Structure formats: structure tokens, C-alpha cells
N, C-alpha and C positions, 0 to 999 in steps of 0.2 A: 519889659521897659514900658514907660508911660507913653502917652500920645504926644508929648512935647519933647523937643530936643533941648540941648543945653542952653540954647538962646531963647527958649520960650516959644519957638515957632511950631505951629501945628505939624505933627509928623503923621505919615500915612502908614497903613498896613496894606501892602499890595498883595492881593491874592485873588484867586478865581474860584467862586463857589457855584458856577453854572453846572447843572446836572448833566447836560449834554451839549457838547460844542466841538468844533474842529479848530477854529481860530476865534479868539475872543480878545477884544481890546479892553484893557483895564480902565476903570473910572472909579471915583470914590463911591463908597457904598451909598445907595439910594439916589445917585445922580443919573440922569439920562445921558445917553451917548451924545457927546458934543455939547452938553449943556454947561460945562465948566472948564475953565482953563487949567484946573488942577490936574486933570488927567494927562496933561502934556508937560507938567512941571513937577518934578519929583523933589520932595523936601529931603534935605540932608538929615540922616538919622532914621529914615523910614525903615520899616521891616518888610522883607520879601518872604513870602511863603509859596513854595511850588510843590505840588503833589507829585508823587511817583507816577511816571508815565506821561508827564507833561514837561514842557520847557518854557521858560519865560524869556522873551526876546525884548531887550531894551534897544529901541531905535532912537539914536541921538540926532537932533536937528543940526547937523553940521554939513558943510560943503562936501558933497560926495556921499554922505551918509556913513554911519558907523553903528556897529551892533555889539552888544554884550549878550551872551547866551548863558543862562543859568538852568541847568537840568535838575529836575526833582529827584529825590526829595531834598528840599532846601528850606531852612527857616532861620534866617540871620538878619542882622542889621546891615543895611547897604553901606559898604565902605570901599575905599579905593583898592584895598588889598584883595577883595573878592570881585571887583569890577575893574579889570585891567585897563580897558579903554577909557573908563571914567577918569582915571588918574591923569591921562594925557589931555583930557578935555577941560577939566576944571583947573582953574588957576589957584594960587595960594589964597587969594582974597575970597574965594568962594567956599573955602573949607569950613563947613558948619554954619555959614552965614546966610546963604541964599539958596533957593531951589535951582536944580539944573534941568534944562530942557530935554525931555525924553518921553517917548511913548512906550508903553509896555503892552506886549501882546503875549497871550498864552496860547500855545499850540498843543493840542491833545494828540500825543503819539499813540495812544491806545484806542482812540476812536475809530471805529470801522464804519465806513460809509457804504451804503448799498443804494445803487441807482438803477432803476429800471430803464430799459431802452426798447424801442421798437423801430425796426427798419421797414418802412412801407414797401409795397410791391415794386420790384425792379426786375429787369429782364436778365435771365441767365441763359446762356447758349451752350449747347453741346458742341464741342470742337469738331465733331464729325459731320454735324448738320447745322451749319451756322445760319441757315435760312429760317430756323424755327426758334422764336423767342418765347421762353416760358416765364411768366410772371412769378416771382418768389418773394415772400416776406419772412422776416426773422424777428422773434421776440425773446427777451431774456433779461438778466440782471447782472450787473457788474459790481464787484466788491473791492474796495480799495482803502488805503490809509496812508498817512504821511509817516515815513520812516527816516528820511534824510531831510531834516528841517532846513539845513543850510542851503541845500539845493532848491528846496521849495521856495525859500525867500528870494533866491536869485531870479526865479521865474515869475514871482507875483509881488504886487505892491500891497503890503499889509494894510496900509492906511485906506486902501480902496477895496479891500477884500469883503465880498459878500458870499456866503455859502450858497445861496440860491443861484447866483450867477455862476459860481464855480461848478456846481453840479450840472448846470445847463451846458457849460463848456465841455465838461467830461462826457455828457450824454451825446452831444453833437459829434465829438471826436470818435466815440465808440461806434456810433451809427455809420460814420464815414468808413471807418476801418473794417467793421464787420461786413458791410456791403461789398467792399473791395475783395475781401477774403473769400466770401461765399460765391461771388460772381466768377472768381478765377479757380474755384475748387475743381470743376470738371476738367480744366486744362492742366492745372498744376498737379493735382492729385489723382487724376484719372477716375473721378467719381461721376458716374452717369447722372444727368440731370433728373431723370425719373427715379433715381434712388437716393436723392438728397435727404428726404425725410427719414429713410432707414439708416442713414449714416450720421445721425445726429451726434452721437458720442465722439466719433472721429473728427467731425467738423468742429465740435466744441473745443477739443484739444488744440487743433490747429489755430483757431481764432485766439485762444488764450495765449498761446506761445507767441503769436505775432503782436498782440496788443501790449504785453507786459513792457517791452523795451520802449515802444512808442509812447506809452502813457508816462513812463518815467522821464523820458527825454523832453516831452512837451509840457508836462504838468508837475513833475517832481513827486508823483504819487506812486505807490507800489500796489499793483493789482494782486490781490490774494485769491481771486476766483472769478471765473466767467461762467455763468449758467445760462446756456441757450435753452429756453423752455420749449420752443417750437420753431420748425422751419415749414412754412406753408407754401406749397406749390399749387398754383391755381389750375385745378384739373378741369375747370370749365372753359379755359381759354382755348383759342384755336391753335395756338402754338403747341400746347400740350398734346392736343388730339393728333396733330400732324406728326409731331415727334414720336409719339407712342406708336402710330401706325407704321412709320418708316423703320423704327427700331424693331418692331415685331417682324417685319419682312426680313430685316437683316438677320434677326435671331433665327428665323425659320430657315433662311438660306444657309446660315452657319451650321445649324443642326444637320441639314441635309448634306452639306459638304463634309462635315465630320463623320456622318454615317457612311458616306461613300469612301472616305479614307479608311474607316474602320473595316469596311467590307473588303477593300483592296488589301489591307494588311492581313486580314484573315485568309483571303485567297492565296496571298504570297506565302503565308506561313504553312498553309495546307500543301501547297506545291513543293515548298522546301522540305517538308516532312516526308512527302511521297518520294521525292528524289533521294533523300537520305535513306529511306526504307529500302528503296530499290538498290541503292549502292551497297547497303548492308547485306541484303540478301545475295547480291552478286558476289560479294567478298566471301560470304559463308559458303556459297556453292563452289567457288574456286578453291577455298580451303579444303572442302570435303573431297573435291576431285583430286587435289594434290595429295591428300592423305591416302585416298584409294590408290593413286599412282605409286606412292611409296610402298604401300602394302603389296601391290603386285610386283614391284621391283624386288622387294624382299623375298617374296615367294619364288620368283624366277632365279634369284641369286642362290637360294637354298637348293633348288633343283640343279643349277649349274654346279654348285659345290659337290652335290651328291654324285653327279656324273664324273667330275674330276676325281673324286675319291674312289669311285668305282673303277675308273681307268687305272688308277694307281694299284688298286687291289688286283685287277686282272693282270697288270704288268708283274706284280709280285708273284702271282700264281704261276704265270708263264715262266718266270725265272726259277721258281721252285720246281716246275716240271722239267725244265732244262737241266737243273741240278740233279734231279733224279735220273734223268736219261743219261747224263754224263757219268753218274755214279754206276748205273747198270752196265753201261758200256765198258766202264773200267773193270767191273766185276766179271762180266762175261768174257772180256778180252784178256783176262789174266792180270789186269791192273790192280793197284791197291785201292781199298775202299776208304772214303773220307767221312767217318761217322760224325765228326764235329761240324762239318759243312752241312751234312744232311740235317743234323739236329737244329742248327741255326736256321736253315731254310724252313724246317717244319715250324719252328717257333715264330718266325716272321709270318709265315702263312697263317698260323693260328691267330696271332695278334691282328693281322690285317683282316682276317675273316671276322674276328670278334668285333673290331672297330666298324667294319662295314655293316655288320648286322645291327650294331647299336645305332649307327648313323641312319641306317635305313628305317629303323623303327622310329627314331626321333624325327626324321624328315617327313616320313609319311604321316606321323602324328601331327606335325606342324602344318603340313599341307592340308590334311583333312580337317584340322581344327585351327585355322589361322587366327582366331580370336583369342585362343588360350594364351596365358602368360606363363613364363617358366616358373617352376616352384622356387620357394625361397632357398637361399644358400644354407646348407646344413650348419648348425652351430659349431660342429667339430671341424670345419674346413679351415685350412691354413693358407696364408699367402707366403710365397717363397721369393726371396731376393735373388735375382739372377743378373749378374753384371750391373748391379746398382739399380735395377728396375724391378718393380713389383709385379709378380705374376700370380696367377691363380684366381680364385681360391681352389685348393685341391683337398679332397677328403683323404683319409688314410690309405684307401685302396689305390687312389691315383698316385699318392706319394710312394707307395710300394712299387708301382710300375716304373716311376721315374728313378727310383733307387736301383731297380734291376737293370735299367738302361744306363746306369752311371750318370744320370742327369740330376741326381739328388744325393746328398750325403749327410753324415752326422754334423759336418761343419757348416752346412747350409743354414742361412738365417731364415727363421720363420716367425710368423705372427698371426694371431687370430684375435677375435673380439674378446676382451677381458684381460688380455696381456698388457702389461705396462710398457714393454719395449720389445724390439726384435731380439730373438734368442736363438742360439745354435740348436738345431734340431735334436742333436744327441743329448741335450740337457733338458728337453721337455719330457716329462714323465709319460705323457700319452704316446709319444713317438719312440721312446726307447725300445719297445719290443720290435720295431721295424729293423733296427740295426743288429739285434741279436740273431735274426734269421737270415742274414745276408749270406748267400753262398760264396765260397771263395772265388777268387778271380780265375777265369779260364786260362789254363796254361797256353802259352803261345807256341810251344813245341811239344 
């Protein structure tokens, strides 16, 4: 469009070509700030151009003030349809005929401001030793920008805004808050005063977290970074020397106390270990004594059993002798002879003698060699079911003796390793020969 509106009145092109700015008030090109009234009177039909990352703020001179906000990118003719508040301010008589009163400010939302700050020496106290003040200074840089321009405008008068004054206000607020944070670091965060310089990174994070909300609430700016370059502790001060001395004494006493605790713990551990070792040895001795006692009891039991079995053998022999005597008397006295009784007695005597001999050999071998273990069970040994109970194992020789004494028969159930189930003895191939050699039953008459 041209520079003139339909009424022939000079129209403006409202734009900001400043290379670097945070807030800039528009004025006609080539005019000095405040040198012309045209900067406060916008002609109808003028063109507005707003770059990306910026916002144009139209401040209308009305009671209570009113604003139109146009965010970039924007390049259009000013009309009531794109300026909502303008339509309520202008009457029908002003439509295209006269300028309207408004100031235009451009706010750079992409501009990053860096402000250096320095906190002169102030006293910092260790909460453990409040009598010793240590002078401390802080230097650094704060980086911020405007992100919420509506909030920013609420807090600042645009017509009186000067970037130099604004940065000075920011700097004073930063110094005040940084000083408060660092002064309370020893109490709030437990950082010793003498270690402030070594805790720079930690303190930087704490300062930044506390400053962000305060700077937004007070100035409407968003802090993007706080860089504390240095924390200077005055090592030549009397307070520093006194604090260092007393903390060294405390550290020394702490080390000594800890060493004493460690020694006490070591002594307690050694004592406990010694007691445990003694208790273990005592238990081992008692177990050994008990084992020896059981072994002695076993040997005595075997001797006792041998004595009992010997007594039984002697009783059997005596009975055999009496049987012989009775038989001889009967023979010498003209009585009849009882050959079956004599044979039974002789058989019993032979079995008893054989058993006694075997027991004597086994017992004497066990007594002479108490540490020997019995030989493994022969693979050909069988278990025999008697009255629903498992007995044995018995080898074929023992089974033959049981068979001869009518304690075992072909219908007896047997089992040995390798068999799938209990089986009648007469059906086991290995035992069948036993039943082919069984003598007939002794006649009773």
C-alpha cells in the first residue's frame, strides 16, 4: 500500500529495526525519542510489521489504560478486526478520518540479557561456632529474558522503562538474594564455612533454584542461568583463623574418639570370637565324649549279649546231658530208648554250639577291632515278610536253616534288590532248589 490512506492523510509504517533491544518505543523513522507527537498518534491505515520472536504492544491513552498485543510474525494494515480493543475505543466518526492516541512498544522475547553481579564481603557464621565471623564475597553472572510479556507489563511502566535502570534493579535484587542464600548455606544445607569455596557447584544450584521464582514474581523475567564465578573467603581475617583452629581441634578430637570406638569394637569382636571358639571347642569335646560313651556302651552290650547267649548254650548243653542221662538210665534199667529225642537234642546242641562259635568269633572280632564296619550285604540276600513285617536280609544258607525249622516255606513272600515286587519263595528260580531238598515231616508217632 502507499504512504497515504484514502483521505490523503500521511500513513505510518510501524516497525522496529533496532539490532539489539529488550523494550523499544516506536517513533517515526529518523525522529528522536519524544521529538514528535506522531509517535503517540497512530494514523488510520498505517501498516504494522512485527518480527518473529517479538511482540508489539499498543498502549491506549484511556482511563485505566488498555492494550492490544500483536505477536510476530505480523505484517498487515491496522484495522479494527485485528485490533479488538481498538474497535471499542474508536467511534464511528474516527473511522478512517483521524489518528487515534496510542503508544507502540516492541518487546524482544528472544533477547537474552546477561548481567554481572558482585556481592561485597559479608559475614558468614558456622552454626556450631557463632562467635567467629568469616568475611565472604561472591561474584557471578545472571542470564534472563522476558517470556511472559503480559506479566512483565503489569510490573513495569513501559512509558518510563529504561534498560539501564532495569538492569540495575535486577542486579540489586540478585545481590540481595545471593547474599541471603550464601549466608544461610551453613545452617540450611550443612556446608561448613571453610568448605564454601569447594562447594561452588552445589551452592550455584541452590542459588539458581531460589532466584528463579523470586525474579519472576518481582520483575516478570525468566532466569535461564546463574553462574557463580567465585566464592571468596577472607583467609586473612581473624574470624577465619579462629574458626580454622577450633574446627581442627574438633576434627582431631573426633578422629581420636572414632579411633577409640574402632578399637573398642575390635576388642569386642575379638572377645566374641574367642567366646565362640571356646564354645565350639567345648561342644566338639562333648560330642566326642558322647560318641566314645556310645561306643563303650555298644561294646559292653555286645559282651552282655555274648554272656546271655553263652548261658543259653550252657543251659542247652545241660539239657542235652540230662536227656542223655535219662536215656542211659532207661537203657540200663530195661526201659525203652527214645532215639528221636536224642537226635533232637544232638541237633539242638550242634546248632547251639555252631551259633556260639560264630558269635564268639564275631564278638571277639568286634571287640578286638571296634572301628571295623560290617561287610556289605551280599547281593543274593533276601528279605522275608513275617506277619506283615520285613525281616532279614538272609542268604540262601540262612533261609535253608529257617526252612528246616519250619520258619520259612515256599509260600513265604521274599524280595531282594532288583526284584519288582514281593514274590513267593517257591516261585523264585534261585530258591527253588531249597524246597526240593526238604526232608519229610518227622512223624509224631
